[in-house]
N, C-alpha and C positions, 0 to 999 in steps of 0.2 A: 602681643603681651610681644615682653620687649626683652633682647636678648643681656640672659649677665654676664654682666664680664667676668674673661677669662680668670681671674684671680678668684669668685667670688665661689664660681664651678670647682676652685682648687682644693677653696674645704669643703663641698661634699661630694668631688671625688675619694679625699684621702677620710670620709664616711668612710665611703667605698672599700676602700682597701680595708681599716681597719675592722670594717665588723668579716672581710674577708680572713684575715687573721686571728680572730676571735672562736669563727664559726672553721674553720679550716677542719675540725674535728668533729665537725655538726653538731657543738654542742659550744655554747653560749654559756658561761656561770658568773657572775654576781661580780666574782673575784676583777671576772675582766671587763666587767664595766664598769666599773669603781677603779679600775686605773685607768682606761678611756679618759673619762671622766676629771681626775684626777690631774691630770696631767693638761688636760685641755684648759684648766682652770689657771694653772700654772708652769708652764708651757705657750700654750698653742693663742692666747690669749693677746699677751707679749708681744706675737710675730709683726704684727703694723699695724695698721686703729683704720683696717676696713668695714663697712656695716653694710648687714644687708638693707633688703627694701624695710623695716622696721627697726632702722637704726640700734641693731642690734648689734654686737662683736658677730664677724662673721664665720671666726674661730666655730660656734655654736650652731653653725650649720655641721661641720661635722660629728653634734653628737645627733643631733635630728635628723640624719638620712642614715647614719648607724641605726638610731630609734627604729626608723621604720625599716629598712632594708631586715634590720631583726625580728617586728612586727609581722614581713610577709614572706618572711625565711628564704627567701634567695640564696641560689647559688654560690659557693663564698667562689669558687671557679672565675667564672662570670664576671662577678666584684671587682676582682682583682684582673681582670683582666681589661675591665670597663676602666682602671685605673690608668694601666699601663698602657692603655695605644690615648688617654689624656694627656700623658709624661711625654709620650714621641711623637705626637702635634705639637702640643705648647711648653719644648727643650728649656727653653728660659726661663720660664717659672721654676724652676728647678739651681737651686745651686745647691754650694755642699755646707752652710749651715741650714739650711731649710730639710736637706737631704737627711743628715743627720738627726733632725729632730726627730723625721718619721720614721729613721731607724728608730731611736731609743720607745718610742712610743709603741712599735709595731712591736719591737721587741719586752716590751713593761705586758704585753698585754698577754705574749705569747706566754712570756715566766710567769703567766700572777698567782695561776691557781695549778698548782701540785709541779709546777716544770713543763720543757718545752717536751708535750708529742712527738710523732713519728708524721705528724700533719699539722703542725704547726712549722717544725721542720724545714719539713721542705716547701712550707711558703712563703716562709722565713728567709731560703734557699730565695727564692724568684725574686721576693722583692730585693738580694742584696743585689742580685744580676741588674736587673731594673733601674733602683739609681745606682747603679758604676756605667754605665751606658750615658750616655749624651745620644746619641738618639736612636737608639737599637727600633731594625727595622722585623717586623712579625712574619 
């Protein structure tokens, strides 16, 4: 099995992050999934020309991983920490415009159903800290 390029893994880790935001309160609502799918379609597909091994826009890895994690009911904090670890190991992949799009997507997911609840606000605060650090050591 060949190792995937870090840029492709980035999209998979974003799927983990966005799952963590949606699952922070232990309930993933259809409005949260709809918000994610809408932003992948309207913004993430235009980030770059990267494709996965099936010649599909790599941005769809975000949805694929999100759906898989939702099906498996993985722990939101574990998924968040996986994203954080990846960001710390690959800081060069994260520029200001990417960080802004990550924030916009996470905030839209959290706010898509009856506003942001306490668990989502905590997760968003942690995300803001991770995105603002260049190479945070956990």
